[in-house]
C-alpha positions, 0 to 999 in steps of 0.5 A: 469849593470857593475860588478867590481871585489872586490879588492884582490878577486879571480877574481881581476887582477893586472891591476884592471880588472876582470879575465876570468873564466876558461872554464868548462871541464870534470875535472873541472865539478862538475859532474866529479868524485872526486879524494880524494888522490890528493885533498887538505883538505878544510883548505889547500884550504883556506890557498892557497886562502889567499896566492893568494889574498895576492900575487895578490892583489894591492900593498900598501906600508905603511911607518912610521916615529916614535920616540915614537912608536905611528905612527908605531903602527898606521902604523902596524894597517893600514898594517894589515887592508889592508892585511885582505881587500885583499891588498898586504901591506908591512910595513917599515920606511920612511928611509928604503923605501928610502934606498931600492930605492923608485920608483914612477911608479905604487906605492901606499904609505901610510905615517903615521908619527909624527913630533918632534918640526917641524922636521921629526922623526929619521927614516924619515930624509933621506926620507925628504931629498929624497923628497926635491930633487924630481923635479916637476912631478918626482912622477907622477906615484905614489898614496899616502895618509898621516896620521899625529899624533901630539899634538895640544898644540905644535905650530908645530902641524902636520907640518911634515905630512903636508909638506910630503902631500904637497911635494908629490903632488907638485912632481906629485904624486896623492892623493889617500885619504885626509890628515888625522890627530889626536890629541893625546891630544884629547879624539877621537884620536883613533876614528879619525884614525879608520875613516880615515883608513876606508875611505882609504880602501874604496878609494883604493878598499879594503872594507868599514869597518875596524871592519871587517878586523881588526886582534886583535891577537898578532903578533907572531913575537913580542911575540917571540921577548922576550923569557924566557931561561930555566936554569941560565946563568952566563953572564946574564946582570942585570943592565942598564949601561952594557946593554946600553954600550953593545947595543951601542958597537954592533950597532956601529960595525954593522953601521961601516960595513953597513954604516950610522949613529945613532946620536940619540942613547940612551947612558948611561948618568952619574949622576954627582951630587946629585939632588938639591931641588929648591922649598922652600917648597918641601912638597907642590911642588917639582922641582929638579935641576939634573946635568948629565955628557954626554958621551965623544964624544957625549956631543955637545949641545947648550943652548935651546936644549932638553935632551931626557931620557928613563923613568923606571918602579917603583920596585913595578910595576916590582914586580907586573908584575913578579907576574903575569908572575910567574917568578923571576926577575933574570930569563934570557930572550933572546931578538931577535931583528930580530923579532921586525920589527913591534915594536919600541923597536928594538934597536931604529933603523929600519935599516934592517941590524941592526935588523938582526945582532944585538944581546945581551947576555941574560938580566934578566926579571926584567931589561926588565920589568923595561925599556921596557913595559909601565906598568903604561900607560893607554892601548889603545882600540886595546890592550883591544881587544888583551887581550880579546883573551887571558883571559879565562873567558866569562865575562872578554872577554865581558867587554874587547871587550865592552871597545874596541868597544865602544869609549865612554865607553872606555873613561868613564871607562878606559881612564878618571879614568886612569886604567893602563895596570898593573892594568888591568892585575892584575884585570884579572890575574886569567884568564890569563897565559902570557909569558913575550913575550906576556906581552911586546907585549901587552904593549905600549913601554915606551916613552922617555921624553924630558926636556929643558936643563937649562945649557950652555956648554959655562958657565959650569966648564965642557962642558960635564955637562948638567942640567935639571929642573925636576918637581916631578909628583904625583897625585891620579888616578880615581882608587885610585892609586897614580901615580908618574912620571916615569922619574921625580921620577927616575931623582929626586932621582938618586945619583952620579955615577948612569946612565940613558939612554938618548941623546941630541936633538939638535934643528934645530929651532931658540930657542937659543941665538941670533947670534947678541949678542946686540939683545934684548931678552924678556924671558917668563918662568913660573915654570919649563919653566924657564929652557932654560932661565937659560941656556941663562943667564949662557951663557950670563954670560960667554960671559960677563966675556970674555968682550963681549957687550950684548943687554938688556934681561928682564925676566918674571917669575911666580910661586905660592908664593915667599916662596914656589916655587920661583925656582932659586931665588938666581941665578936670583938675582945674574944675575940681580945684575951683569947686565946679566939680565936687568930686572926681573918681577915675578908674584905670583899667590897664594900670600895671600894678593893679587889677582892672578897675572900671567906672562901675567899680568906682561907683560901688566903691563910693556907694555911701556918698552915691546913695546919699545923693540918690536919695535926694529927689532932684538928683540926676544921673548922666551916663554917656559912652558904650552901650554894649557893656558899660551902660548895663554894668553901670546900671547894675552898679547903681542897683547894687548901691541901693541893695547894699546901702539901703537893703533893697531887694534886687527887684526893688532896686531895679524898680527904683532905677527904672522909676528914675529913668521914667521921670528923667532923672537917670539919663543915657546918651549911649552908642554901640 
């Protein structure tokens, strides 16, 4: 019989062996007379034991790469579960670990990360650079596990997590647990993570069940990140323009001393022109052409890049949240950045020095509730469990705990009908007494939205001008609530002089005009997927005016009806007339006098000319739009062209398109 000590238990030694039990002495014997005056209370003994476990348990460093906060949230859950299982777990970003001097010998690291268009998140770029420089065998003393978050509709799904997993193994680190993954577009993404986490804890000796180790109470530091200030203050910030300008100024001052950069800092982007409706019948479908002016000194972009903007909660949602809190929108609130280590809200950076030194004057409660918590998002199961601890009603607790514990019931009763965070708070408001810090700690942070830029600085009257094509989102949820897109509604109605927090996302990939201007282009962009193509055409027009010779460019565009949502109709006609665009093929899917026609049908219809271009070694195919149906159907259409015109087998046609993608000649910018 071999007895192993429980990892992190009182008999567990740092090297994994069992500690020796102390010999029984008269002082330690149960028969010895007690000494009440020197004895600690039972609670103190328990606290001391817990401290011993945390200090003596094996070390685990949980590192995250996160832009929107989801990976950071899962990393936080991993660290909490590991600590409760007896492991000495720390939490930080991947870049922080590199800056602190990440060592290999004896280290167990757990990486939880997402990817952005195949690139690492903002707080993982230094880690990627560090990892790429590690020689074979350099990390031989390290153990690791990687979990990736992503959306399977993207072609780059799980790209960076896979790269990290492979690179760590190549550098000699030992895989402690299999590579895990979850698809945020799937219904089981939280369950997938929980199962992987349970397996990880078993693999490293920290227990077998995360239910037993989960902590569903709110992190007190996060609660204290936002605190109400009693009384009225004269210098309270109440508008987003002042808040962002002050935040950026203070960050830059700290970074100037501390070193480093923050290229993806959100800055105030000014609305340059009133939004222009692009659809012919806006009451049926609405798309707005939004023109913005980038901040001076931060206006570099190329056609094909993305614009990131922060959405805003509606006035109705903010009023509802204020009513639940029982406070006025003008109430001053202190934002303590040093408390937000486990949060993705803190100044959009996880540099420890920034968190410790960054400060802002008090902000109004209304402003914070507009821009910080996601009030209309569907709460996850962890939030429901945390809320169950705060409601003062047994029935409400039972319901919330049931939703948290039962994935299928959660899906049927919360996720599918899209019960919002605010709706949930309103439903149980009479049993709740929340502070603003608790509300914001409970809610997911508002996630940034990304738009394909529809302009080019080469063809713009002002190189700081940038345009995006914003579809207006509105639908009724299963609860009967009318949901309007937070970012799209705001962007579609902003007037000149208004500002929105945002920044340019310069893509590292090839979704830009070909370097060889004579290279043929095939563009496929139905609906708002035409946005980056409009930027390409604007740039081609500018190049043509300069006397440059251009290769052929054909466009496949799709919409419902020519008199309803044929966006950029006049602009496309002008580009076609001037020769900037060689051919234009439009698919109308809802014309009353014909069968449904989509862009993939038009591609096959034009198969002879398409194949002629595909045969040219410099031809590049650009596809932008829906990832669920359009992108796969378009790919199949190109494969059918190769089969039908060139007589290729299905396998060879698929291999041809795959080879084009591998060499950067078949490019997708798609979304779910």
